C-alpha positions in Angstrom: 0.0 0.0 0.0 2.7 2.5 1.0 4.9 1.7 -2.1 2.2 2.4 -4.7 2.8 6.2 -5.0 6.5 5.8 -5.3 6.1 3.1 -8.0 4.1 5.5 -10.1 6.5 8.4 -9.9 8.5 7.6 -13.1 5.3 7.3 -15.3 3.1 9.8 -13.5 5.2 12.9 -12.6 3.8 15.5 -10.2 1.8 18.0 -12.3 2.3 21.7 -12.2 0.1 24.2 -10.3 -1.9 25.4 -13.4 -2.3 21.9 -14.7 -3.9 21.0 -11.4 -6.1 24.1 -11.4 -7.3 23.4 -14.9 -7.9 19.8 -14.2 -10.0 20.8 -11.2 -12.0 23.2 -13.4 -12.6 20.6 -16.0 -13.7 18.0 -13.4 -16.2 20.6 -12.0 -17.4 21.5 -15.5 -18.3 17.8 -16.0 -19.8 17.2 -12.5 -21.5 20.5 -12.0 -22.0 22.2 -15.4 -23.2 19.0 -17.1 -24.1 16.4 -14.3 -26.2 18.9 -12.4 -27.1 21.8 -14.7 -27.5 20.3 -18.1 -31.2 19.8 -17.0 -31.8 23.6 -16.9 -31.4 24.5 -20.6 -33.0 21.2 -21.7 -36.1 21.7 -19.5 -38.0 23.9 -22.0 -37.4 21.3 -24.7 -38.7 18.5 -22.4 -41.7 20.7 -21.5 -42.5 21.4 -25.2 -42.2 17.7 -26.2 -44.5 16.8 -23.3 -41.9 14.6 -21.6 -42.5 16.4 -18.2 -44.7 19.1 -16.8 -43.5 21.8 -14.3 -44.4 19.8 -11.2 -42.7 16.7 -12.5 -39.7 18.9 -13.5 -39.4 20.3 -10.0 -39.3 16.8 -8.6 -36.7 15.7 -11.1 -34.6 18.7 -10.1 -35.0 17.9 -6.5 -34.0 14.3 -7.1 -30.7 15.5 -8.4 -30.2 17.9 -5.4 -31.2 15.1 -3.0 -28.5 13.0 -4.5 -26.1 15.9 -4.1 -27.1 15.9 -0.4 -26.6 12.2 -0.1 -23.1 12.5 -1.6 -22.2 15.3 0.6 -23.3 13.4 3.7 -21.2 10.4 2.6 -18.2 12.7 2.5 -19.0 14.2 5.9 -19.5 10.9 7.8 -17.0 8.6 6.0 -14.1 9.3 8.4 -16.4 8.5 11.3 -17.7 5.3 9.6 -14.3 4.1 8.5 -12.9 4.7 12.0 -15.4 2.4 13.5 -15.4 -0.3 10.7 -11.6 -0.4 11.0 -10.8 -2.5 8.0 -11.6 -0.1 5.2 -8.7 1.6 3.4 -8.3 5.4 3.3 -10.3 7.1 0.6 -8.1 8.0 -2.3 -9.3 11.5 -3.4 -8.2 11.3 -7.1 -9.7 7.8 -7.5 -13.0 9.2 -6.2 -12.8 12.0 -8.7 -12.2 9.6 -11.5 -15.1 7.3 -10.5 -17.5 10.3 -10.1 -16.6 11.6 -13.6 -17.2 8.2 -15.2 -20.5 7.9 -13.3 -21.6 11.4 -14.4 -20.8 10.5 -18.1 -22.8 7.3 -18.0 -25.8 8.8 -16.1 -26.0 11.7 -18.5 -26.1 9.3 -21.5 -28.7 7.2 -19.8 -31.1 10.2 -19.5 -31.6 9.7 -23.3 -33.3 6.4 -22.6 -37.2 6.6 -23.1 -37.9 5.3 -19.7 -39.3 8.2 -17.6 -39.7 6.0 -14.6 -35.9 5.8 -14.3 -35.2 9.5 -14.7 -35.6 10.4 -11.0 -33.2 7.6 -10.0 -30.7 8.7 -12.7 -30.9 12.4 -11.6 -30.4 11.2 -8.0 -27.3 9.2 -8.8 -25.9 12.1 -10.9 -26.3 14.3 -7.8 -24.4 11.8 -5.7 -21.6 11.7 -8.3 -21.4 15.6 -8.6 -21.0 15.9 -4.8 -18.2 13.4 -4.6 -16.4 15.0 -7.5 -16.8 18.5 -5.9 -15.7 17.6 -2.4 -12.8 15.4 -3.5 -11.5 17.5 -6.4 -11.8 20.6 -4.3 -9.9 19.1 -1.4 -7.2 17.4 -3.4 -6.6 20.3 -5.8 -6.5 23.0 -3.2 -4.1 20.9 -1.0 -1.9 20.3 -4.0 -1.8 24.0 -4.9 -1.1 25.0 -1.3 1.8 22.5 -1.2 3.2 24.2 -4.2 2.8 27.6 -2.7 0.2 28.5 -5.3 -3.0 28.6 -3.2 -4.0 31.9 -4.7 -4.8 30.4 -8.1 -7.3 27.9 -6.5 -10.2 30.3 -7.5 -9.4 29.5 -11.1 -10.6 26.0 -10.5 -14.1 27.2 -9.8 -14.4 28.6 -13.4 -15.3 25.0 -14.3 -19.0 25.0 -13.4 -19.5 28.3 -15.2 -17.7 27.0 -18.3 -19.8 23.9 -18.3 -23.0 25.9 -17.8 -22.1 28.3 -20.7 -21.0 25.5 -23.0 -24.2 23.5 -22.3 -26.4 26.5 -22.8 -24.7 27.3 -26.2 -25.1 23.7 -27.3 -28.8 23.8 -26.5 -29.2 27.1 -28.4 -27.8 25.4 -31.4 -30.0 22.3 -30.8 -33.1 24.5 -30.7 -32.0 26.3 -34.0 -31.7 22.9 -35.6 -35.1 21.7 -34.2 -33.4 19.0 -32.3 -35.0 17.0 -29.5 -34.1 16.7 -25.8 -33.0 13.2 -26.3 -30.3 14.4 -28.7 -29.3 17.0 -26.1 -28.6 14.3 -23.4 -26.5 12.3 -25.8 -24.5 15.4 -26.8 -23.9 16.2 -23.1 -22.9 12.7 -22.4 -20.3 12.7 -25.2 -19.0 16.0 -24.0 -18.6 14.7 -20.5 -16.7 11.7 -21.8 -14.3 13.9 -23.9 -13.6 16.2 -20.9 -13.0 13.3 -18.6 -10.5 11.9 -20.9 -8.5 15.2 -20.9 -7.9 15.1 -17.1 -7.7 11.3 -16.4 -3.9 11.3 -16.2 -3.8 14.3 -13.9 -5.9 12.6 -11.3 -3.7 9.6 -11.5 -0.4 11.5 -11.1 1.8 11.4 -8.0 1.0 14.1 -5.4 3.5 16.7 -4.2 5.5 15.4 -1.3 4.2 17.9 1.1 0.6 17.8 0.1 -0.7 16.0 3.2 0.8 18.5 5.6 -2.2 20.4 7.1 -0.3 23.6 7.8 0.6 24.0 4.1 -3.1 24.0 3.3 -4.0 27.0 5.4 -3.6 30.2 3.4 -4.3 32.7 6.3 -0.8 33.1 7.7 0.6 31.8 11.0 -1.9 29.5 12.8 -3.2 30.5 16.2 -2.0 28.6 19.2 -5.5 27.2 19.6 -7.5 26.2 16.5 -10.5 28.5 16.0 -12.9 25.5 16.1 -11.6 24.8 19.6 -11.9 28.4 20.7 -15.6 28.6 19.8 -16.6 24.9 20.4 -17.5 24.4 16.7 -20.2 27.2 16.8 -18.5 29.2 14.1 -18.3 26.1 11.8 -22.0 25.4 12.3 -22.9 29.0 11.7 -20.8 29.1 8.6 -22.6 25.9 7.4 -26.0 27.3 8.0 -25.2 30.5 6.1 -23.8 28.4 3.3 -27.0 26.4 3.2 -29.0 29.6 2.6 -27.0 30.2 -0.6 -28.2 26.8 -1.9 -31.8 27.8 -1.4 -31.4 31.4 -2.6 -30.0 30.6 -6.1 -31.6 27.3 -7.0 -35.1 28.4 -8.1 -33.6 30.8 -10.7 -31.0 28.2 -11.7 -33.6 25.5 -12.3 -36.3 27.6 -14.0 -34.5 30.6 -15.6 -35.3 29.6 -19.2 -38.9 28.9 -18.3 -39.3 32.2 -16.4 -37.8 34.1 -19.4 -40.2 32.5 -21.8 -43.1 33.6 -19.6 -41.8 37.2 -19.4 -40.4 37.6 -22.9 -42.3 35.4 -25.3 -40.8 35.2 -28.7 -37.4 36.9 -27.8 -34.4 35.6 -29.7 -32.5 35.7 -26.4 -34.5 33.2 -24.5 -31.9 30.4 -24.7 -28.9 32.7 -24.1 -29.7 33.8 -20.6 -28.4 30.5 -19.2 -25.0 30.8 -21.0 -24.8 34.3 -19.7 -25.1 33.0 -16.2 -22.2 30.6 -17.0 -20.0 33.4 -18.3 -20.8 35.3 -15.1 -19.7 32.3 -13.1 -16.4 32.1 -15.0 -15.8 35.9 -14.5 -16.6 35.7 -10.8 -14.3 32.8 -10.2 -11.5 34.7 -11.9 -12.2 37.8 -9.9 -12.2 35.8 -6.6 -8.5 35.0 -7.2 -7.8 38.7 -6.7 -9.3 38.7 -3.2 -6.7 38.3 -0.5 -7.4 35.1 1.3 -5.6 36.5 4.4 -8.4 39.0 4.9 -11.8 38.4 6.4 -13.6 36.5 3.8 -16.9 36.7 5.6 -17.2 40.2 4.4 -16.6 39.0 0.8 -19.3 36.3 1.4 -21.8 38.9 2.6 -21.2 41.1 -0.4 -21.5 38.1 -2.8 -24.9 37.1 -1.2 -26.2 40.6 -1.7 -25.1 40.7 -5.3 -26.8 37.3 -6.0 -30.0 38.5 -4.3 -30.0 41.4 -6.7 -29.5 39.0 -9.6 -32.5 36.9 -8.4 -34.7 40.0 -8.1 -33.7 42.1 -11.1 -35.8 40.2 -13.7 -38.8 40.9 -11.4 -38.0 44.6 -11.1 -37.3 44.9 -14.8 -38.9 42.0 -16.9 -37.1 43.2 -20.0 -34.2 42.0 -22.1 -31.8 44.2 -20.2 -33.2 43.1 -16.8 -32.7 39.4 -17.6 -29.2 40.0 -19.0 -28.2 41.9 -15.8 -29.9 39.4 -13.5 -28.2 36.6 -15.2 -24.8 38.2 -14.9 -25.4 39.0 -11.2 -26.6 35.5 -10.5 -23.5 33.9 -12.0 -20.8 36.3 -10.7 -20.9 35.2 -7.1 -21.9 31.6 -7.7 -18.5 29.8 -7.4 -16.9 32.7 -5.6 -19.2 31.9 -2.7 -18.0 28.3 -2.8 -14.3 29.3 -3.0 -14.5 31.8 -0.1 -16.5 29.3 2.0 -14.0 26.5 1.3 -11.1 28.8 2.3 -13.0 29.4 5.6 -13.2 25.7 6.1 -9.5 25.3 5.6 -8.9 28.1 8.2 -11.3 26.7 10.8 -10.8 23.0 10.4 -7.5 22.3 8.7 -7.4 18.7 10.2 -10.9 17.8 8.9 -11.3 19.5 5.6 -13.1 16.9 3.6 -15.7 16.1 6.3 -16.3 19.8 7.0 -16.6 20.6 3.3 -19.1 17.7 3.2 -21.1 19.3 6.1 -21.3 22.6 4.2 -22.2 20.9 1.0 -24.9 18.9 2.7 -26.7 22.0 4.1 -26.2 23.6 0.6 -27.9 20.5 -0.7 -30.8 20.8 1.7 -31.4 24.4 0.5 -31.4 23.2 -3.2 -33.9 20.3 -2.4 -36.4 22.8 -0.9 -36.3 25.3 -3.7 -38.0 23.6 -6.7 -40.9 21.9 -4.7 -41.5 25.3 -3.1 -41.8 26.9 -6.5 -44.0 24.1 -7.7 -46.3 24.5 -4.6 -46.5 28.3 -5.1 -47.2 27.9 -8.9 -50.1 25.6 -8.1 -51.7 28.2 -5.8 -50.9 31.4 -7.6 -53.3 33.3 -9.9 -50.8 32.7 -12.8 -47.4 31.3 -13.5 -45.8 34.8 -13.3 -47.2 35.5 -9.9 -46.0 32.1 -8.6 -42.5 32.5 -9.8 -42.4 36.1 -8.5 -43.3 35.0 -4.9 -40.8 32.1 -5.0 -38.0 34.4 -6.2 -38.8 37.0 -3.5 -38.4 34.3 -0.8 -35.2 33.1 -2.4 -33.7 36.6 -2.4 -34.7 37.0 1.3 -32.9 33.9 2.2 -29.7 35.3 0.5 -30.0 38.6 2.4 -30.4 36.6 5.7 -27.2 34.8 4.8 -25.4 38.0 4.3 -26.6 39.3 7.7 -25.3 36.0 9.3 -21.8 36.6 7.9 -21.8 40.1 9.2 -22.8 38.9 12.6 -20.1 36.2 12.5 -17.5 38.9 11.8 -18.5 40.6 15.1 -19.0 37.5 17.2 -15.9 35.7 16.1 -13.2 38.2 15.2 -10.4 36.8 13.1 -7.1 36.3 15.0 
């Protein structure tokens, strides 16, 4: 067991920092941009073809988010479980990433099967795979970058979901122009996932940097205090961080699930209807790159509060201005903070729990998943009781924006209650 990494060194040299960051971005593009969010641009096609209705679509979305929650919980509790079972080997992060990428590819292709009864199970399993890829690729890549003294470029890794969202949206735009069907879209996305997985396969099988397992190298916030922050506050700060992070999952998910449908209701006949989702993706990419310019040694809770306020404005802008300009601006503001929020929160995890990064990331991801699960059914419930579709979506989006503002207030309160040392 201990000789395997050394045996691989001649054929799998340790990759460079930018290679690792780009591999992480590609893995997240597959797991998040395709495995989770390919459903959003394809939903109007599935609705038009009568494959689903809005209530069924909301439950399909929630099945995926429930799978994401299950995967996150598995990451959270696997150290506890393995410690008690005793005979299980340590989880190899890169191997988990590889397995999750293969699973995402196969599950995406399987959505083209004409068996609607299986779709909820397939979306659930895709959610599990995306959570595993997110947690293990984030943990492994950030640790590798920190070991190389390049932790600041970690934000570039989080361009991956945005690139995947933008690419999937553009592909669906072309599919609509060619009068293609939703089934074709799932096949195209599966082929794309396969191609992207092949490009990073060797990176996630390469030998790690020699210092990558040292917890102090993974902490980007300067000299560690004599007592870890988690011990100082009895874990209260971590739990509060996790709760605030969960509100982000609820706050964005209704727009992220139904944006093309909402746009069709507000701007029927517009040539831009299928481009708002790619604009969200480009906003995600821009926000991830901008996050690399934020000093991780500062108080990232302020950055998180600002990101939540910006995303709340993105959720509400199409309601305030149901015009082309309003939807473009809202799409940009929804996307800009999307993975920046994740990057800042994960850096806070590394600061607060350097010895339990994977399990703490899993806790945050689990609560984020709970928020995502609640969003689509709430929207469906409100749509069923509103005077019309526009009124139902309006109320759902107002509640979502309120959750984001509450999260911003929590971060501000954390800054006062738990000053950084």
